[in-house]
C-alpha positions in Angstrom: 18.2 26.7 8.3 16.3 29.9 8.3 12.7 30.3 9.2 10.1 33.1 8.9 7.1 31.2 10.4 7.5 33.1 13.7 5.3 36.3 14.2 6.3 39.1 16.4 5.1 39.1 20.0 3.0 42.2 19.1 1.2 40.2 16.4 0.7 37.2 18.7 -0.7 39.2 21.5 -3.3 41.1 19.4 -6.6 40.4 21.0 -9.5 41.9 19.0 -9.9 44.2 16.2 -12.3 45.0 13.4 -11.3 44.1 9.8 -11.2 47.0 7.4 -13.8 47.2 4.7 -15.7 44.1 5.9 -18.3 43.5 8.7 -16.0 41.2 10.6 -14.1 41.1 13.9 -10.7 39.2 14.3 -9.7 38.0 17.8 -7.1 35.9 19.5 -8.5 36.2 23.0 -9.5 33.0 24.8 -12.3 34.9 26.6 -13.7 36.0 23.2 -13.7 32.3 21.9 -15.2 30.8 25.1 -18.0 33.5 24.9 -19.4 32.2 21.6 -22.4 29.9 22.1 -25.5 28.9 20.2 -27.5 30.5 19.0 -25.4 33.8 19.0 -22.6 32.4 17.0 -23.0 29.6 14.4 -21.3 28.1 11.4 -20.5 30.6 8.6 -23.0 30.1 5.7 -21.4 27.7 3.3 -21.3 30.1 0.3 -17.7 31.0 0.9 -16.8 27.3 1.4 -17.0 24.4 -1.0 -20.7 23.7 -1.5 -21.3 20.6 0.6 -24.0 19.7 3.2 -21.6 18.0 5.5 -20.9 18.6 9.2 -18.6 21.6 8.9 -21.1 23.6 6.9 -24.4 22.9 8.7 -26.2 23.6 11.9 -29.3 22.3 13.7 -30.7 18.9 13.4 -28.6 18.0 10.3 -25.4 18.8 12.3 -26.6 16.7 15.4 -27.4 13.7 13.2 -24.1 13.8 11.5 -22.1 14.2 14.7 -23.9 11.3 16.3 -23.2 9.1 13.3 -19.4 10.1 13.1 -19.0 9.8 16.9 -20.2 6.2 16.7 -18.1 5.4 13.6 -14.8 6.9 15.0 -15.2 5.1 18.3 -15.5 1.8 16.6 -12.6 -0.5 17.6 -12.7 -2.5 14.4 -12.2 0.8 12.4 -9.3 1.8 14.6 -7.6 -1.6 14.2 -8.2 -1.4 10.5 -6.6 2.1 10.4 -3.5 0.9 12.3 -3.2 -2.2 10.1 -3.5 -0.3 6.8 -1.2 2.4 8.0 1.5 -0.1 8.8 1.2 -1.8 5.5 1.4 1.5 3.6 4.4 2.6 5.5 6.2 -0.7 4.7 5.2 -1.0 1.1 5.7 2.5 0.1 6.9 5.2 2.6 9.9 3.2 3.9 10.9 2.1 0.5 10.9 5.7 -0.9 13.0 6.9 2.2 15.4 4.0 1.7 15.9 5.1 -1.9 16.9 8.6 -0.7 19.1 7.1 1.9 21.0 5.0 -0.7 21.5 8.0 -3.0 25.2 8.8 -3.4 24.4 12.4 -4.3 22.7 13.2 -1.1 19.4 13.8 -2.7 16.9 16.2 -1.2 13.4 15.1 -0.3 10.4 17.4 0.2 8.9 15.8 3.3 5.9 18.1 3.2 5.0 16.7 -0.3 5.7 13.2 0.9 3.4 13.6 3.9 0.6 15.0 1.8 0.6 12.2 -0.7 1.1 9.6 2.0 -1.8 10.8 4.1 -4.1 11.2 1.1 -3.6 7.5 0.3 -4.2 6.5 3.9 -7.3 8.7 4.5 -8.8 7.2 1.3 -8.2 3.7 2.6 -9.9 4.6 5.9 -12.8 6.5 4.4 -13.4 4.9 1.0 -11.8 1.5 1.5 -9.2 1.6 -1.3 -5.7 3.1 -2.0 -5.6 5.6 -4.9 -1.9 5.3 -5.1 -1.0 9.0 -5.0 2.3 8.2 -3.4 4.2 5.6 -5.4 7.6 4.1 -5.2 8.3 4.5 -8.9 7.1 8.1 -8.8 4.2 7.5 -11.2 1.2 8.6 -9.2 -2.1 7.0 -10.2 -4.3 9.8 -9.0 -2.1 12.9 -9.1 -4.9 15.0 -10.5 -7.3 14.1 -7.7 -4.8 14.8 -5.0 -4.1 18.2 -6.6 -7.8 18.9 -7.0 -8.2 19.0 -3.2 -5.4 21.5 -2.9 -6.8 23.7 -5.7 -10.2 23.9 -4.0 -8.7 24.7 -0.6 -6.7 27.6 -2.2 -9.9 28.8 -3.8 -11.8 28.8 -0.5 -9.2 30.8 1.3 -9.4 33.3 -1.5 -13.0 33.7 -1.0 -12.4 34.7 2.6 -9.8 37.3 1.6 -11.6 39.3 -1.1 -15.0 40.9 -1.0 -17.8 38.6 -1.8 -18.8 40.4 -5.0 -15.3 39.8 -6.4 -15.3 36.0 -6.2 -19.1 35.8 -7.1 -18.3 37.6 -10.3 -15.4 35.2 -11.0 -17.7 32.3 -10.3 -20.3 33.5 -12.7 -17.9 33.8 -15.5 -15.7 31.0 -14.5 -12.4 33.0 -14.3 -9.5 33.3 -11.9 -9.6 31.1 -8.8 -13.2 30.2 -9.4 -12.3 28.5 -12.7 -9.8 26.3 -10.7 -12.5 25.4 -8.2 -14.9 24.6 -11.0 -12.4 22.3 -12.8 -11.2 20.7 -9.6 -14.8 20.0 -8.5 -15.4 18.1 -11.7 -12.3 15.9 -11.0 -13.3 15.2 -7.4 -16.9 14.6 -8.4 -15.8 11.8 -10.7 -13.5 10.4 -8.1 -15.9 10.5 -5.2 -19.1 9.5 -7.0 -17.3 6.5 -8.5 -16.1 5.5 -5.0 -19.7 5.8 -3.7 -21.0 3.7 -6.5 -18.6 0.9 -6.0 -19.2 0.9 -2.3 -23.0 0.6 -2.8 -22.4 -2.2 -5.3 -20.3 -4.0 -2.7 -23.0 -3.5 -0.1 -25.7 -5.0 -2.5 -23.7 -8.1 -3.3 -22.8 -8.6 0.4 -19.4 -9.9 -0.2 -18.9 -12.0 2.9 -15.3 -12.9 1.9 -14.1 -9.4 2.2 -14.4 -7.5 5.5 -15.2 -3.7 5.0 -14.2 -1.6 8.0 -13.9 1.8 6.2 -16.0 4.7 7.3 -18.2 4.9 4.2 -19.2 1.2 4.7 -20.2 1.9 8.2 -22.1 4.9 7.4 -24.1 2.9 4.8 -24.7 0.0 7.3 -26.2 2.6 9.8 -28.1 4.6 7.2 -28.4 2.9 3.7 -30.8 5.5 2.4 -28.3 8.3 2.3 -28.3 9.8 -1.2 -25.1 9.8 -3.3 -24.8 13.6 -3.1 -24.8 13.5 0.7 -22.3 10.6 0.8 -20.0 12.5 -1.6 -20.1 15.5 0.8 -19.3 13.3 3.8 -16.5 11.5 2.0 -15.0 15.0 0.8 -15.2 16.4 4.4 -13.6 13.3 6.0 -10.9 13.1 3.4 -9.9 16.8 3.5 -10.0 17.0 7.3 -7.9 13.9 7.9 -5.3 14.4 5.1 -4.7 18.1 5.8 -4.4 18.1 9.6 -2.4 14.9 9.8 0.0 15.8 7.0 0.5 19.3 8.3 1.3 18.2 11.8 3.5 15.4 10.6 5.7 17.5 8.5 6.0 20.5 11.0 6.9 18.0 13.8 9.6 16.5 11.6 10.9 20.1 11.0 10.8 20.9 14.7 12.6 17.7 15.7 15.3 18.2 13.1 15.9 21.7 14.4 15.9 20.7 18.1 18.3 17.8 18.6 17.6 17.8 22.3 14.0 17.0 21.7 14.9 14.3 19.2 17.2 12.6 21.8 14.4 12.6 24.4 11.9 11.1 22.0 14.3 8.4 20.9 15.3 7.7 24.6 11.6 7.3 25.5 10.9 4.9 22.7 13.9 2.7 23.9 12.7 2.9 27.5 9.2 2.0 26.6 10.4 -1.1 24.7 12.6 -2.2 27.5 9.7 -2.1 29.9 7.5 -4.0 27.5 10.2 -6.7 27.4 10.6 -6.5 23.6 13.9 -6.6 21.7 14.8 -3.0 20.9 17.5 -3.6 18.3 15.7 -6.3 16.4 14.8 -6.5 12.8 11.3 -5.1 13.0 10.9 -1.5 11.9 7.7 -1.1 13.9 8.7 -1.3 17.6 5.6 0.3 19.2 2.1 -1.4 18.9 -1.1 0.2 19.5 -1.4 -0.8 23.2 2.0 0.8 24.0 1.3 4.2 22.4 0.0 5.6 25.7 3.4 5.1 27.2 4.9 7.6 24.9 4.3 10.7 27.1 7.1 12.9 25.8 6.1 12.3 22.1 2.6 13.1 23.1 3.8 16.4 24.6 5.9 17.1 21.5 2.8 16.7 19.3 0.8 19.0 21.7 3.6 21.6 21.5 3.7 21.4 17.7 -0.1 22.0 17.6 0.1 24.9 19.9 2.8 26.8 17.9 1.5 25.6 14.5 -2.1 24.6 14.5 -3.1 22.9 11.2 -6.1 25.2 11.0 -4.7 28.5 11.9 -8.1 30.4 12.1 -11.8 29.6 12.6 -14.8 31.8 11.7 -18.4 32.0 13.0 -21.3 34.1 12.0 -23.4 36.0 14.4 -27.2 35.0 14.1 -28.1 37.7 16.7 -26.6 40.9 18.0 -24.4 40.4 21.0 -21.8 42.2 23.1 -18.4 40.5 23.6 -16.6 40.4 27.0 -14.3 43.2 25.7 -17.3 45.4 25.2 -17.1 45.3 21.4 -20.6 45.1 19.8 -21.3 42.4 17.3 -24.1 43.0 14.9 -26.3 40.3 13.3 -24.7 38.8 10.3 -21.2 39.9 11.3 -18.4 37.3 11.0 -16.0 36.5 13.9 -12.5 35.3 12.9 -10.6 33.5 15.7 -6.8 33.2 15.3 -5.6 29.9 16.9 -2.2 30.6 15.6 -2.0 33.8 17.6 -3.7 32.4 20.6 -1.0 29.7 21.0 1.6 32.4 21.1 0.2 34.9 23.8 2.7 35.6 26.6 -0.2 36.3 29.0 -1.4 32.7 28.4 1.7 30.6 27.9 4.4 32.6 29.7 7.5 34.4 28.7 8.8 31.3 26.8 5.6 31.3 24.7 7.6 31.4 21.4 9.8 28.5 22.4 9.3 24.8 21.3 9.1 23.2 24.7 7.3 19.9 25.0 8.1 19.9 28.8 5.5 22.6 29.4 2.8 19.8 28.8 4.3 17.3 31.3 3.5 17.4 35.1 6.0 16.7 37.9 4.4 13.2 38.0 5.2 12.5 34.4 1.7 12.8 33.1 0.2 15.0 30.4 -1.3 18.2 31.8 -4.8 18.9 30.9 -5.2 22.4 29.4 -8.8 23.8 28.9 -10.1 23.9 25.4 -10.7 27.7 25.6 -6.9 28.0 26.2 -5.8 25.4 23.7 -8.1 25.9 20.7 -6.6 23.6 18.2 -9.4 21.0 18.6 -12.0 23.7 19.1 -14.2 23.8 22.1 -17.8 23.3 23.2 -20.3 21.1 21.3 -18.1 21.3 18.1 -15.0 19.9 19.8 -13.1 17.7 17.3 -14.3 14.0 17.3 -11.0 12.7 15.9 -8.6 14.0 18.5 -7.8 10.8 20.4 -7.5 9.0 16.9 -5.2 11.7 15.6 -2.8 11.3 18.5 -2.8 7.5 18.0 -2.0 7.7 14.4 0.6 10.5 14.8 2.5 8.7 17.6 2.6 5.5 15.6 3.9 7.3 12.5 6.4 9.5 14.3 7.8 6.9 16.5 8.3 4.5 13.6 9.8 7.1 11.3 12.2 8.7 13.8 13.3 5.4 15.0 14.3 4.3 11.5 15.5 7.6 9.9 17.4 10.8 10.8 16.4 14.0 9.1 18.4 17.1 8.6 17.4 20.4 7.0 18.9 21.3 3.7 21.3 24.3 4.3 19.8 27.6 3.3 16.2 26.3 3.0 13.9 28.9 4.4 10.6 27.6 6.0 7.9 30.2 5.5 4.0 29.9 5.5 1.8 30.1 2.6 -1.8 31.6 2.6 -4.0 28.5 3.0 -6.9 27.1 4.9 -4.3 24.6 6.3 -1.0 25.8 7.7 1.7 24.7 5.3 5.2 25.7 4.0 5.3 27.8 0.9 8.5 26.2 -0.5 8.1 22.8 1.0 10.2 21.1 3.6 13.6 20.3 2.0 15.4 17.7 4.0 18.1 15.1 3.8 17.4 11.7 5.2 19.7 8.9 6.4 19.2 5.6 8.1 19.5 5.8 11.8 22.2 3.7 13.5 21.0 2.8 17.0 
């Protein structure tokens, strides 16, 4: 299996440079990233993003309010239990049945695990945010909301285009609804219908106070805490949570499956750890259950935790981040930043710098995250930027690890994945790191 996802060390080590033809600096230096602080560097004005008033596009009091609300919601134990329960049910009813069908294929059918991961996570994140399963991933292959799932992808592709071309180009396309802006316009209409309908249904459920049905989804909890939120604002919040959860989890899941399939030593250590944990927990390892690890045992999967960290270091789901200077400033490197100038930080390059991670910085090595005592090594957020740093540190970090460890341990225990010979894994220009031609794999049931 060939790959072209790896940059040269020269590219990875690049620290700070000015982008041509644009008032913008690009940087991969941890010192540059730790330097940014309010009020000097704030969120990029949302004109280049999808027009929402959600937490990723605002600053000030609105940002503080939304962060406090989301912090309370995401740390709710009932929500976490709800997410684990619905995830398990979705895996049993859909994901495992689809993979079983590929395993039973006599022709050795290929499966694109990146597409499967995207559809699977879209259904799950809608369950967690909106409270219902849109059925994007179906056993019979007939997706119920294919257009809605694709609409998210079309909008993300359009947003990355806005960051590549001069502002006047995409504004011209937007005015006359041509090119990528036409796709954004059409996709926005599809998403508006989907999200506004979900908000309408949720408000009706809240009005009738259906006591027989428990609602633990995020939108319900938001309405309980702030029932006066207008529909437009709720639509923005729902879009942000769905896109953030679907994209980051599906990207990490598919990339980790690729890395495990191409590093059999890592695969063996993950499987060995699962078996050891189950033995310690006095449960039958070779039983009939396909879910051997429960929520309370996930913390024991230290090596898998390290493998996820290492995947995120080399392949961060969000490979870059940008900020806008609200005041003139001077960076630690001596470079001058003018008011209104954009700063682009490359987490993809920062995770591959030899001066930060050592001579083996390009190697997939989960052991670098484990101490001599067998615990996860804490790495400062200024060095490991995947979950951002400072007041905008990702609120969903702990939950993401919980979900990924449950999914990966269950999938790898039941199935073995091998790369299709000749398939080249290469990146595609996108807000979220993904593989241009998918992740073509062959899957078989694991005999343990």
